[in-house]
C-alpha positions in Angstrom: 80.5 60.9 23.5 78.4 59.7 26.5 79.7 56.9 28.7 77.1 54.5 30.1 77.8 51.9 32.9 75.8 48.7 32.7 75.4 46.4 35.7 73.0 43.5 36.3 72.7 41.0 39.1 72.5 37.4 37.9 68.8 37.3 38.3 68.4 40.4 36.1 71.1 39.8 33.4 68.6 38.4 30.8 66.3 41.4 31.4 69.2 43.8 30.8 70.3 41.9 27.7 66.8 41.9 26.2 66.5 45.6 26.9 69.9 46.4 25.4 69.0 44.4 22.4 65.8 46.3 21.9 67.8 49.6 21.9 70.8 48.7 19.7 70.6 51.9 17.7 70.7 54.0 20.9 74.0 52.4 22.0 75.9 52.7 18.7 77.5 56.0 19.5 78.1 55.5 23.3 81.1 54.3 25.3 80.0 51.3 27.3 81.5 50.1 30.6 80.2 47.1 32.5 81.0 44.7 35.3 82.5 41.3 34.4 80.1 38.8 32.8 77.5 41.5 32.1 79.9 43.3 29.9 80.9 40.3 27.9 77.2 39.4 27.3 76.3 43.0 26.3 79.2 43.1 23.9 77.8 40.0 22.2 74.3 41.3 22.0 75.4 44.7 20.6 78.3 43.5 18.6 80.4 46.4 19.9 83.2 47.0 22.3 82.4 47.1 26.0 85.0 47.9 28.6 84.7 45.0 31.1 85.7 45.6 34.7 85.8 43.1 37.5 82.7 41.1 38.5 80.5 43.1 40.9 81.3 41.0 44.0 85.0 41.1 43.1 85.1 44.9 43.0 83.5 45.9 39.7 80.8 47.9 41.4 83.5 49.8 43.3 85.4 50.4 40.0 82.3 51.9 38.4 81.8 54.0 41.6 85.3 55.3 41.3 84.7 56.2 37.6 81.6 58.1 38.7 83.5 60.1 41.2 86.1 60.9 38.6 83.4 62.2 36.2 84.0 59.4 33.7 80.4 58.0 33.7 77.3 59.9 32.4 74.6 57.3 33.1 74.3 54.2 35.3 72.0 51.4 34.3 71.9 48.9 37.1 69.2 46.2 36.9 69.5 44.9 40.4 67.5 42.1 41.9 65.6 43.3 45.0 64.4 39.8 45.9 67.8 38.2 46.0 70.4 38.7 48.8 73.8 39.7 47.4 77.1 39.2 49.2 78.2 42.7 48.0 75.0 44.7 49.0 77.2 47.4 50.7 79.0 47.9 47.4 75.7 48.2 45.5 74.4 50.8 48.0 77.7 52.7 47.7 77.5 52.7 43.9 74.0 54.0 43.8 74.9 56.6 46.5 77.8 57.9 44.3 75.5 58.2 41.3 73.2 60.4 43.4 76.0 62.4 44.9 77.4 63.2 41.4 74.0 63.8 39.9 74.1 61.2 37.1 70.9 59.5 35.9 70.4 56.1 37.4 68.0 53.4 36.0 67.5 50.5 38.4 64.8 48.9 36.3 63.6 48.7 32.8 60.8 51.2 33.2 63.3 53.9 34.3 65.8 53.0 31.6 63.0 53.3 29.0 62.2 56.8 30.2 65.9 57.9 29.9 66.4 56.3 26.5 63.3 58.1 25.1 63.9 61.4 26.9 64.3 64.5 24.7 66.9 65.7 27.2 69.2 62.7 26.5 68.6 63.0 22.8 69.7 66.6 22.9 73.0 66.0 24.5 71.8 67.0 28.0 74.6 68.3 30.2 73.9 67.5 33.8 74.9 70.0 36.5 78.0 68.7 38.3 77.8 69.5 42.0 80.4 71.9 43.5 81.7 70.3 46.6 84.5 72.8 47.1 83.0 74.2 50.4 82.8 70.7 51.7 86.2 69.7 50.6 87.8 72.8 52.1 85.8 72.8 55.3 88.8 72.0 57.5 91.0 74.7 56.0 88.5 77.4 56.9 88.7 76.9 60.6 
């Protein structure tokens, strides 16, 4: 079963909730993880369990990043607000960086999220390639 992380800045929470509500059937057989308030709101919209972590500024973004590094997240949906300054911008950047490092799909807006939801690859239980960082991890031992 796929695990999807859902995150939204305050200015984008309603957009995420509207989008999630339009795709209730898609989320039925998925494990959902979300930051603080976003998770509670998504659980209400979908009427299903959502694992709620800390609020983003209080470490939730970092918690999701750790889950990505531990191979526990298959897809990140992060409706972030590019027009609003966030006190935790470094955490946001780190979260998106980890998603790229570990080769998981990332949707930072509704258009990209739509492409992923409607992708034949996702519907066919696409298995992403997990990068092999063993050379990097063992670089000091080889000297």
